[in-house]
C-alpha positions as CSV (number, residue, x, y, z in Angstrom):
1,M,3.1,-31.3,-33.7
2,E,1.9,-27.8,-32.9
3,E,4.6,-25.0,-32.8
4,K,4.5,-22.6,-30.0
5,P,4.7,-18.9,-30.7
6,P,8.1,-17.2,-30.0
7,P,8.6,-15.9,-26.5
8,R,7.4,-12.3,-25.9
9,A,9.7,-9.6,-24.5
10,F,7.8,-9.8,-21.2
11,D,8.6,-13.5,-20.8
12,L,12.3,-12.9,-21.3
13,M,12.4,-9.9,-19.0
14,A,10.6,-11.9,-16.3
15,I,13.3,-14.6,-16.5
16,G,16.0,-11.9,-16.1
17,V,14.3,-10.2,-13.2
18,A,13.7,-13.5,-11.4
19,S,17.3,-14.5,-11.9
20,A,18.5,-11.2,-10.5
21,L,16.2,-11.5,-7.5
22,M,17.4,-15.0,-6.7
23,I,21.1,-14.1,-7.0
24,G,20.6,-10.9,-5.0
25,G,18.4,-12.7,-2.4
26,G,21.0,-15.5,-1.9
27,L,23.8,-12.9,-1.6
28,G,21.8,-10.8,0.9
29,I,21.0,-13.8,3.0
30,G,24.6,-14.9,2.9
31,L,25.7,-11.4,4.0
32,A,23.2,-11.4,6.8
33,V,24.4,-14.8,8.0
34,D,28.0,-13.6,8.0
35,A,27.1,-10.5,10.0
36,W,25.2,-12.6,12.5
37,L,27.8,-15.4,12.9
38,H,30.9,-13.4,12.1
39,S,31.9,-16.0,9.6
40,S,32.9,-13.8,6.6
41,P,33.1,-14.8,3.7
42,V,31.7,-18.3,4.2
43,G,28.0,-17.3,4.4
44,T,28.4,-14.8,1.5
45,L,29.9,-17.4,-0.8
46,L,27.4,-20.1,0.1
47,G,24.5,-17.7,-0.3
48,L,25.8,-16.5,-3.6
49,A,26.3,-20.1,-4.8
50,F,22.8,-21.0,-3.7
51,G,21.3,-18.0,-5.5
52,I,23.2,-18.8,-8.7
53,V,22.1,-22.5,-8.6
54,A,18.5,-21.4,-8.0
55,A,18.6,-18.8,-10.8
56,V,20.1,-21.3,-13.3
57,G,17.5,-24.0,-12.4
58,S,14.6,-21.5,-12.7
59,T,15.9,-20.2,-16.1
60,V,16.2,-23.7,-17.5
61,K,12.7,-24.5,-16.3
62,Q,11.3,-21.3,-17.9
63,I,13.1,-21.8,-21.2
64,R,11.9,-25.3,-21.5
65,R,8.4,-24.1,-20.9
66,L,8.8,-21.5,-23.7
67,M,10.3,-23.9,-26.2
């Protein structure tokens, strides 16, 4: 079985940036929904939860690709 080279710094930074963008995007969408529907903090919490789930899923997928 062929070993893969260790991940480069760019690979790890890309995972971090993608995670931050997903969490921030989910939070931003949640805040916008709350402002539109006057439903604070329901949209914010749901958007944040969605962003966290997306970030974790993406991180797991990328780590598996690198291993």
